[in-house]
PyMOL Python script that loads the backbone (N, CA, C, O; Angstrom):
from pymol import cmd

cmd.read_pdbstr("""\
ATOM      1  N   UNK A   1       0.331  -4.850  13.881  1.00  0.00           N
ATOM      2  CA  UNK A   1       1.144  -4.202  13.259  1.00  0.00           C
ATOM      3  C   UNK A   1       1.377  -2.949  12.825  1.00  0.00           C
ATOM      4  O   UNK A   1       0.674  -2.714  11.842  1.00  0.00           O
ATOM      5  N   UNK A   2       2.240  -1.809  13.216  1.00  0.00           N
ATOM      6  CA  UNK A   2       2.150  -0.815  13.181  1.00  0.00           C
ATOM      7  C   UNK A   2       2.547  -0.555  11.424  1.00  0.00           C
ATOM      8  O   UNK A   2       3.129  -1.486  10.867  1.00  0.00           O
ATOM      9  N   UNK A   3       2.255   0.580  10.682  1.00  0.00           N
ATOM     10  CA  UNK A   3       2.795   0.908   9.674  1.00  0.00           C
ATOM     11  C   UNK A   3       2.420   2.080   9.680  1.00  0.00           C
ATOM     12  O   UNK A   3       1.589   2.543  10.462  1.00  0.00           O
ATOM     13  N   UNK A   4       3.268   2.964   8.393  1.00  0.00           N
ATOM     14  CA  UNK A   4       3.603   4.179   8.069  1.00  0.00           C
ATOM     15  C   UNK A   4       2.807   4.456   6.733  1.00  0.00           C
ATOM     16  O   UNK A   4       3.665   4.472   5.849  1.00  0.00           O
ATOM     17  N   UNK A   5       1.636   4.668   6.209  1.00  0.00           N
ATOM     18  CA  UNK A   5       1.335   5.018   4.895  1.00  0.00           C
ATOM     19  C   UNK A   5       0.440   6.352   4.945  1.00  0.00           C
ATOM     20  O   UNK A   5      -0.502   6.750   5.631  1.00  0.00           O
ATOM     21  N   UNK A   6       1.772   7.207   3.080  1.00  0.00           N
ATOM     22  CA  UNK A   6       1.447   8.403   3.137  1.00  0.00           C
ATOM     23  C   UNK A   6       1.933   9.323   4.493  1.00  0.00           C
ATOM     24  O   UNK A   6       1.101  10.105   4.953  1.00  0.00           O
ATOM     25  N   UNK A   7       3.074   9.245   5.035  1.00  0.00           N
ATOM     26  CA  UNK A   7       3.306   9.913   6.870  1.00  0.00           C
ATOM     27  C   UNK A   7       2.754   9.775   7.744  1.00  0.00           C
ATOM     28  O   UNK A   7       3.199  10.179   8.818  1.00  0.00           O
ATOM     29  N   UNK A   8       1.178   8.951   7.618  1.00  0.00           N
ATOM     30  CA  UNK A   8       0.292   8.301   9.000  1.00  0.00           C
ATOM     31  C   UNK A   8      -0.021   7.614   9.669  1.00  0.00           C
ATOM     32  O   UNK A   8      -1.074   7.103   9.289  1.00  0.00           O
ATOM     33  N   UNK A   9       0.490   7.058  11.028  1.00  0.00           N
ATOM     34  CA  UNK A   9       0.588   5.921  11.781  1.00  0.00           C
ATOM     35  C   UNK A   9      -0.911   5.137  10.932  1.00  0.00           C
ATOM     36  O   UNK A   9      -1.855   5.737  10.419  1.00  0.00           O
ATOM     37  N   UNK A  10      -0.653   3.389  11.040  1.00  0.00           N
ATOM     38  CA  UNK A  10      -1.353   3.044  10.755  1.00  0.00           C
ATOM     39  C   UNK A  10      -1.489   1.872  11.614  1.00  0.00           C
ATOM     40  O   UNK A  10      -0.360   1.625  12.039  1.00  0.00           O
ATOM     41  N   UNK A  11      -2.598   0.770  12.216  1.00  0.00           N
ATOM     42  CA  UNK A  11      -2.791  -0.440  12.412  1.00  0.00           C
ATOM     43  C   UNK A  11      -2.977  -1.403  11.733  1.00  0.00           C
ATOM     44  O   UNK A  11      -3.634  -0.865  10.842  1.00  0.00           O
ATOM     45  N   UNK A  12      -2.899  -2.630  11.395  1.00  0.00           N
ATOM     46  CA  UNK A  12      -2.902  -3.570  10.301  1.00  0.00           C
ATOM     47  C   UNK A  12      -2.813  -4.869  10.700  1.00  0.00           C
ATOM     48  O   UNK A  12      -1.800  -5.238  11.294  1.00  0.00           O
ATOM     49  N   UNK A  13      -3.932  -5.817  10.416  1.00  0.00           N
ATOM     50  CA  UNK A  13      -3.382  -7.222  10.921  1.00  0.00           C
ATOM     51  C   UNK A  13      -2.284  -7.632  10.427  1.00  0.00           C
ATOM     52  O   UNK A  13      -1.851  -7.253   9.339  1.00  0.00           O
ATOM     53  N   UNK A  14      -1.468  -8.824  11.525  1.00  0.00           N
ATOM     54  CA  UNK A  14      -0.156  -9.320  11.023  1.00  0.00           C
ATOM     55  C   UNK A  14      -0.698 -10.088   9.546  1.00  0.00           C
ATOM     56  O   UNK A  14      -1.807 -10.560   9.293  1.00  0.00           O
ATOM     57  N   UNK A  15       0.244 -10.030   8.897  1.00  0.00           N
ATOM     58  CA  UNK A  15      -0.237 -11.012   7.532  1.00  0.00           C
ATOM     59  C   UNK A  15      -0.991 -10.413   6.024  1.00  0.00           C
ATOM     60  O   UNK A  15      -1.290 -10.857   4.915  1.00  0.00           O
ATOM     61  N   UNK A  16      -1.070  -9.109   6.795  1.00  0.00           N
ATOM     62  CA  UNK A  16      -1.904  -8.054   5.778  1.00  0.00           C
ATOM     63  C   UNK A  16      -1.042  -7.714   4.283  1.00  0.00           C
ATOM     64  O   UNK A  16      -0.209  -6.841   4.038  1.00  0.00           O
ATOM     65  N   UNK A  17      -1.515  -8.592   3.585  1.00  0.00           N
ATOM     66  CA  UNK A  17      -0.771  -7.732   2.090  1.00  0.00           C
ATOM     67  C   UNK A  17      -1.242  -6.422   1.672  1.00  0.00           C
ATOM     68  O   UNK A  17      -2.200  -5.752   2.059  1.00  0.00           O
ATOM     69  N   UNK A  18      -0.002  -6.126   0.449  1.00  0.00           N
ATOM     70  CA  UNK A  18      -0.471  -5.042  -0.535  1.00  0.00           C
ATOM     71  C   UNK A  18      -1.962  -4.693  -0.645  1.00  0.00           C
ATOM     72  O   UNK A  18      -2.692  -3.769  -0.287  1.00  0.00           O
ATOM     73  N   UNK A  19      -2.083  -5.890  -1.325  1.00  0.00           N
ATOM     74  CA  UNK A  19      -3.756  -6.149  -2.146  1.00  0.00           C
ATOM     75  C   UNK A  19      -4.583  -5.802  -1.077  1.00  0.00           C
ATOM     76  O   UNK A  19      -5.290  -4.803  -1.212  1.00  0.00           O
ATOM     77  N   UNK A  20      -4.621  -6.355  -0.179  1.00  0.00           N
ATOM     78  CA  UNK A  20      -5.475  -6.502   0.583  1.00  0.00           C
ATOM     79  C   UNK A  20      -5.900  -5.148   1.574  1.00  0.00           C
ATOM     80  O   UNK A  20      -7.063  -4.960   1.932  1.00  0.00           O
ATOM     81  N   UNK A  21      -4.675  -4.174   1.982  1.00  0.00           N
ATOM     82  CA  UNK A  21      -4.596  -2.866   2.483  1.00  0.00           C
ATOM     83  C   UNK A  21      -5.179  -2.062   1.517  1.00  0.00           C
ATOM     84  O   UNK A  21      -5.948  -1.139   1.788  1.00  0.00           O
ATOM     85  N   UNK A  22      -4.844  -2.377   0.412  1.00  0.00           N
ATOM     86  CA  UNK A  22      -5.569  -0.980  -0.157  1.00  0.00           C
ATOM     87  C   UNK A  22      -6.731  -1.308  -0.523  1.00  0.00           C
ATOM     88  O   UNK A  22      -7.489  -0.351  -0.688  1.00  0.00           O
ATOM     89  N   UNK A  23      -7.434  -3.003  -0.838  1.00  0.00           N
ATOM     90  CA  UNK A  23      -8.663  -3.257  -0.845  1.00  0.00           C
ATOM     91  C   UNK A  23      -9.708  -2.678   0.490  1.00  0.00           C
ATOM     92  O   UNK A  23     -10.473  -1.721   0.379  1.00  0.00           O
ATOM     93  N   UNK A  24      -9.573  -3.287   1.411  1.00  0.00           N
ATOM     94  CA  UNK A  24      -9.802  -3.566   2.403  1.00  0.00           C
ATOM     95  C   UNK A  24      -9.856  -2.453   3.763  1.00  0.00           C
ATOM     96  O   UNK A  24     -10.707  -2.409   4.652  1.00  0.00           O
ATOM     97  N   UNK A  25      -8.730  -1.653   3.591  1.00  0.00           N
ATOM     98  CA  UNK A  25      -8.321  -0.939   4.663  1.00  0.00           C
ATOM     99  C   UNK A  25      -8.046   0.368   4.258  1.00  0.00           C
ATOM    100  O   UNK A  25      -8.070   1.314   5.046  1.00  0.00           O
ATOM    101  N   UNK A  26      -7.770   0.477   2.990  1.00  0.00           N
ATOM    102  CA  UNK A  26      -7.770   2.001   2.341  1.00  0.00           C
ATOM    103  C   UNK A  26      -9.237   2.470   1.674  1.00  0.00           C
ATOM    104  O   UNK A  26      -9.706   3.603   1.561  1.00  0.00           O
ATOM    105  N   UNK A  27      -9.723   1.306   1.317  1.00  0.00           N
ATOM    106  CA  UNK A  27     -11.335   1.276   0.334  1.00  0.00           C
ATOM    107  C   UNK A  27     -10.464   1.825  -0.575  1.00  0.00           C
ATOM    108  O   UNK A  27     -10.595   3.023  -0.326  1.00  0.00           O
ATOM    109  N   UNK A  28      -9.688   1.743  -1.436  1.00  0.00           N
ATOM    110  CA  UNK A  28      -9.297   1.508  -2.476  1.00  0.00           C
ATOM    111  C   UNK A  28      -9.343   1.402  -3.871  1.00  0.00           C
ATOM    112  O   UNK A  28      -8.748   0.340  -4.052  1.00  0.00           O
ATOM    113  N   UNK A  29      -9.642   1.788  -4.881  1.00  0.00           N
ATOM    114  CA  UNK A  29      -9.726   0.945  -6.471  1.00  0.00           C
ATOM    115  C   UNK A  29      -8.875   0.981  -6.619  1.00  0.00           C
ATOM    116  O   UNK A  29      -8.293   2.059  -6.735  1.00  0.00           O
ATOM    117  N   UNK A  30      -8.122  -0.472  -6.729  1.00  0.00           N
ATOM    118  CA  UNK A  30      -6.488  -0.391  -7.254  1.00  0.00           C
ATOM    119  C   UNK A  30      -5.666   0.416  -8.874  1.00  0.00           C
ATOM    120  O   UNK A  30      -4.491   0.531  -9.221  1.00  0.00           O
ATOM    121  N   UNK A  31      -7.137   0.876  -9.584  1.00  0.00           N
ATOM    122  CA  UNK A  31      -6.975   1.583 -10.656  1.00  0.00           C
ATOM    123  C   UNK A  31      -6.020   2.590 -10.615  1.00  0.00           C
ATOM    124  O   UNK A  31      -6.069   3.071  -9.482  1.00  0.00           O
ATOM    125  N   UNK A  32      -5.138   3.175 -11.315  1.00  0.00           N
ATOM    126  CA  UNK A  32      -4.351   4.270 -11.513  1.00  0.00           C
ATOM    127  C   UNK A  32      -3.796   4.156 -10.189  1.00  0.00           C
ATOM    128  O   UNK A  32      -3.995   5.245  -9.652  1.00  0.00           O
ATOM    129  N   UNK A  33      -3.024   3.157  -9.160  1.00  0.00           N
ATOM    130  CA  UNK A  33      -2.276   3.100  -8.166  1.00  0.00           C
ATOM    131  C   UNK A  33      -1.460   2.799  -8.349  1.00  0.00           C
ATOM    132  O   UNK A  33      -1.456   1.776  -9.035  1.00  0.00           O
ATOM    133  N   UNK A  34       0.151   3.458  -7.871  1.00  0.00           N
ATOM    134  CA  UNK A  34       1.304   2.870  -7.720  1.00  0.00           C
ATOM    135  C   UNK A  34       1.368   2.479  -6.310  1.00  0.00           C
ATOM    136  O   UNK A  34       0.568   3.130  -5.636  1.00  0.00           O
ATOM    137  N   UNK A  35       2.104   1.571  -5.595  1.00  0.00           N
ATOM    138  CA  UNK A  35       2.694   1.465  -4.067  1.00  0.00           C
ATOM    139  C   UNK A  35       3.552   1.351  -4.344  1.00  0.00           C
ATOM    140  O   UNK A  35       3.861   0.646  -5.305  1.00  0.00           O
ATOM    141  N   UNK A  36       4.892   2.425  -3.155  1.00  0.00           N
ATOM    142  CA  UNK A  36       5.750   1.771  -2.679  1.00  0.00           C
ATOM    143  C   UNK A  36       6.046   1.415  -1.228  1.00  0.00           C
ATOM    144  O   UNK A  36       6.044   2.217  -0.294  1.00  0.00           O
ATOM    145  N   UNK A  37       6.317   0.019  -1.153  1.00  0.00           N
ATOM    146  CA  UNK A  37       7.464   0.152  -0.291  1.00  0.00           C
ATOM    147  C   UNK A  37       8.546   0.246   0.561  1.00  0.00           C
ATOM    148  O   UNK A  37       9.389  -0.614   0.305  1.00  0.00           O
ATOM    149  N   UNK A  38       8.795   0.874   1.356  1.00  0.00           N
ATOM    150  CA  UNK A  38       9.713   1.056   1.880  1.00  0.00           C
ATOM    151  C   UNK A  38      10.909   1.424   0.773  1.00  0.00           C
ATOM    152  O   UNK A  38      12.055   0.975   0.747  1.00  0.00           O
ATOM    153  N   UNK A  39      10.288   2.376  -0.125  1.00  0.00           N
ATOM    154  CA  UNK A  39      11.326   3.204  -1.322  1.00  0.00           C
ATOM    155  C   UNK A  39      11.252   2.570  -2.488  1.00  0.00           C
ATOM    156  O   UNK A  39      11.762   3.015  -3.516  1.00  0.00           O
ATOM    157  N   UNK A  40      10.582   1.435  -2.411  1.00  0.00           N
ATOM    158  CA  UNK A  40      10.673   0.369  -3.697  1.00  0.00           C
ATOM    159  C   UNK A  40       9.029   0.312  -3.939  1.00  0.00           C
ATOM    160  O   UNK A  40       8.151   0.346  -3.077  1.00  0.00           O
ATOM    161  N   UNK A  41       8.848   0.186  -5.797  1.00  0.00           N
ATOM    162  CA  UNK A  41       7.523   0.562  -5.945  1.00  0.00           C
ATOM    163  C   UNK A  41       7.351  -1.192  -6.153  1.00  0.00           C
ATOM    164  O   UNK A  41       8.133  -2.078  -6.499  1.00  0.00           O
ATOM    165  N   UNK A  42       6.435  -1.172  -5.896  1.00  0.00           N
ATOM    166  CA  UNK A  42       5.688  -2.981  -5.966  1.00  0.00           C
ATOM    167  C   UNK A  42       4.647  -2.805  -7.150  1.00  0.00           C
ATOM    168  O   UNK A  42       3.588  -2.181  -7.225  1.00  0.00           O
ATOM    169  N   UNK A  43       5.467  -3.723  -8.193  1.00  0.00           N
ATOM    170  CA  UNK A  43       4.604  -4.219  -9.272  1.00  0.00           C
ATOM    171  C   UNK A  43       3.438  -4.923  -9.116  1.00  0.00           C
ATOM    172  O   UNK A  43       3.302  -6.019  -8.572  1.00  0.00           O
ATOM    173  N   UNK A  44       2.365  -4.027  -9.772  1.00  0.00           N
ATOM    174  CA  UNK A  44       1.134  -4.620  -9.045  1.00  0.00           C
ATOM    175  C   UNK A  44       0.358  -6.313  -9.232  1.00  0.00           C
ATOM    176  O   UNK A  44      -0.679  -6.776  -8.757  1.00  0.00           O
ATOM    177  N   UNK A  45       1.295  -6.839 -10.041  1.00  0.00           N
ATOM    178  CA  UNK A  45       0.992  -8.317 -10.131  1.00  0.00           C
ATOM    179  C   UNK A  45       1.894  -8.954  -8.793  1.00  0.00           C
ATOM    180  O   UNK A  45       1.886 -10.157  -8.531  1.00  0.00           O
ATOM    181  N   UNK A  46       2.615  -8.005  -8.053  1.00  0.00           N
ATOM    182  CA  UNK A  46       3.013  -8.735  -6.669  1.00  0.00           C
ATOM    183  C   UNK A  46       2.437  -8.156  -5.393  1.00  0.00           C
ATOM    184  O   UNK A  46       2.932  -8.050  -4.271  1.00  0.00           O
ATOM    185  N   UNK A  47       0.970  -7.728  -5.989  1.00  0.00           N
ATOM    186  CA  UNK A  47       0.617  -7.018  -4.588  1.00  0.00           C
ATOM    187  C   UNK A  47       0.411  -7.663  -3.664  1.00  0.00           C
ATOM    188  O   UNK A  47       0.739  -7.342  -2.521  1.00  0.00           O
ATOM    189  N   UNK A  48      -0.599  -9.457  -4.209  1.00  0.00           N
ATOM    190  CA  UNK A  48      -0.894 -10.228  -3.206  1.00  0.00           C
ATOM    191  C   UNK A  48      -0.276 -10.922  -2.573  1.00  0.00           C
ATOM    192  O   UNK A  48      -0.599 -11.504  -1.537  1.00  0.00           O
ATOM    193  N   UNK A  49       0.731 -10.935  -3.160  1.00  0.00           N
ATOM    194  CA  UNK A  49       2.304 -11.615  -2.587  1.00  0.00           C
ATOM    195  C   UNK A  49       2.960 -11.146  -1.838  1.00  0.00           C
ATOM    196  O   UNK A  49       3.922 -11.694  -1.298  1.00  0.00           O
ATOM    197  N   UNK A  50       2.462  -9.724  -1.603  1.00  0.00           N
ATOM    198  CA  UNK A  50       3.882  -9.018  -0.530  1.00  0.00           C
ATOM    199  C   UNK A  50       3.177  -8.599   0.505  1.00  0.00           C
ATOM    200  O   UNK A  50       2.046  -8.113   0.500  1.00  0.00           O
ATOM    201  N   UNK A  51       4.027  -8.846   1.571  1.00  0.00           N
ATOM    202  CA  UNK A  51       2.994  -8.970   2.575  1.00  0.00           C
ATOM    203  C   UNK A  51       3.969  -7.974   3.671  1.00  0.00           C
ATOM    204  O   UNK A  51       5.178  -8.143   3.830  1.00  0.00           O
ATOM    205  N   UNK A  52       3.149  -6.928   4.362  1.00  0.00           N
ATOM    206  CA  UNK A  52       3.519  -5.988   5.099  1.00  0.00           C
ATOM    207  C   UNK A  52       4.008  -6.138   6.005  1.00  0.00           C
ATOM    208  O   UNK A  52       3.388  -6.870   6.776  1.00  0.00           O
ATOM    209  N   UNK A  53       5.073  -5.708   6.408  1.00  0.00           N
ATOM    210  CA  UNK A  53       5.996  -5.870   7.887  1.00  0.00           C
ATOM    211  C   UNK A  53       5.846  -4.947   8.966  1.00  0.00           C
ATOM    212  O   UNK A  53       5.579  -3.784   8.664  1.00  0.00           O
ATOM    213  N   UNK A  54       5.941  -5.182   9.887  1.00  0.00           N
ATOM    214  CA  UNK A  54       6.562  -3.988  11.408  1.00  0.00           C
ATOM    215  C   UNK A  54       6.961  -2.771  10.561  1.00  0.00           C
ATOM    216  O   UNK A  54       7.379  -2.889   9.409  1.00  0.00           O
ATOM    217  N   UNK A  55       6.792  -1.444  11.273  1.00  0.00           N
ATOM    218  CA  UNK A  55       7.217  -0.411  10.825  1.00  0.00           C
ATOM    219  C   UNK A  55       7.526  -0.277   9.261  1.00  0.00           C
ATOM    220  O   UNK A  55       8.462   0.466   8.963  1.00  0.00           O
ATOM    221  N   UNK A  56       6.811  -0.942   8.203  1.00  0.00           N
ATOM    222  CA  UNK A  56       6.900  -0.608   6.480  1.00  0.00           C
ATOM    223  C   UNK A  56       6.316   1.210   6.324  1.00  0.00           C
ATOM    224  O   UNK A  56       5.544   1.911   6.978  1.00  0.00           O
ATOM    225  N   UNK A  57       7.073   1.398   5.242  1.00  0.00           N
ATOM    226  CA  UNK A  57       6.756   2.715   5.304  1.00  0.00           C
ATOM    227  C   UNK A  57       6.122   2.905   3.725  1.00  0.00           C
ATOM    228  O   UNK A  57       6.753   3.255   2.728  1.00  0.00           O
ATOM    229  N   UNK A  58       5.002   2.640   3.801  1.00  0.00           N
ATOM    230  CA  UNK A  58       4.460   2.742   2.282  1.00  0.00           C
ATOM    231  C   UNK A  58       3.354   3.782   1.650  1.00  0.00           C
ATOM    232  O   UNK A  58       2.285   4.004   2.217  1.00  0.00           O
ATOM    233  N   UNK A  59       3.759   4.420   0.350  1.00  0.00           N
ATOM    234  CA  UNK A  59       3.303   5.383   0.079  1.00  0.00           C
ATOM    235  C   UNK A  59       2.263   5.073  -1.284  1.00  0.00           C
ATOM    236  O   UNK A  59       2.615   4.194  -2.070  1.00  0.00           O
ATOM    237  N   UNK A  60       1.360   5.602  -1.455  1.00  0.00           N
ATOM    238  CA  UNK A  60       0.096   5.173  -2.294  1.00  0.00           C
ATOM    239  C   UNK A  60       0.452   6.594  -3.307  1.00  0.00           C
ATOM    240  O   UNK A  60       0.679   7.689  -2.793  1.00  0.00           O
ATOM    241  N   UNK A  61       0.458   6.388  -4.693  1.00  0.00           N
ATOM    242  CA  UNK A  61       0.406   7.425  -5.702  1.00  0.00           C
ATOM    243  C   UNK A  61      -0.760   6.764  -6.595  1.00  0.00           C
ATOM    244  O   UNK A  61      -1.005   5.628  -7.001  1.00  0.00           O
ATOM    245  N   UNK A  62      -1.373   8.066  -6.704  1.00  0.00           N
ATOM    246  CA  UNK A  62      -3.127   8.025  -7.346  1.00  0.00           C
ATOM    247  C   UNK A  62      -2.491   8.517  -8.850  1.00  0.00           C
ATOM    248  O   UNK A  62      -1.551   9.268  -8.590  1.00  0.00           O
ATOM    249  N   UNK A  63      -2.635   8.389 -10.191  1.00  0.00           N
ATOM    250  CA  UNK A  63      -2.477   8.713 -11.372  1.00  0.00           C
ATOM    251  C   UNK A  63      -3.508   9.507 -11.549  1.00  0.00           C
ATOM    252  O   UNK A  63      -4.554   8.934 -11.244  1.00  0.00           O
ATOM    253  N   UNK A  64      -3.731  11.158 -12.108  1.00  0.00           N
ATOM    254  CA  UNK A  64      -4.628  12.105 -12.067  1.00  0.00           C
ATOM    255  C   UNK A  64      -4.314  12.360 -13.780  1.00  0.00           C
ATOM    256  O   UNK A  64      -3.304  12.245 -14.475  1.00  0.00           O
ATOM    257  N   UNK A  65      -5.605  12.726 -14.022  1.00  0.00           N
ATOM    258  CA  UNK A  65      -5.120  13.570 -15.876  1.00  0.00           C
ATOM    259  C   UNK A  65      -5.897  15.065 -15.096  1.00  0.00           C
ATOM    260  O   UNK A  65      -6.509  15.506 -14.123  1.00  0.00           O
ATOM    261  N   UNK A  66      -5.073  15.458 -16.886  1.00  0.00           N
ATOM    262  CA  UNK A  66      -5.364  16.982 -16.388  1.00  0.00           C
ATOM    263  C   UNK A  66      -4.328  17.531 -17.518  1.00  0.00           C
ATOM    264  O   UNK A  66      -3.515  16.759 -18.026  1.00  0.00           O
ATOM    265  N   UNK A  67      -4.418  19.291 -17.988  1.00  0.00           N
ATOM    266  CA  UNK A  67      -3.570  19.993 -18.327  1.00  0.00           C
ATOM    267  C   UNK A  67      -2.740  21.061 -17.519  1.00  0.00           C
ATOM    268  O   UNK A  67      -1.863  21.716 -18.083  1.00  0.00           O
TER     269      UNK A  67
END
""", "prot")
cmd.dss("prot")
cmd.show_as("cartoon", "prot")
cmd.util.cbc("prot")
cmd.orient("prot")
């Protein structure tokens, strides 16, 4: 299925959860990351239960420190 991640189109297998997407497709460490799907923040404790759907829009926000 096709989803949009930070304004880029990406093909992912049907049934992919937010958690699987972050770990296995984006290859990101989930620490310090926030995810929004279709303009709604998905709490980290729901990442495994939240399945992506065709044409979902996902935004990954990375926390950073600095002054």
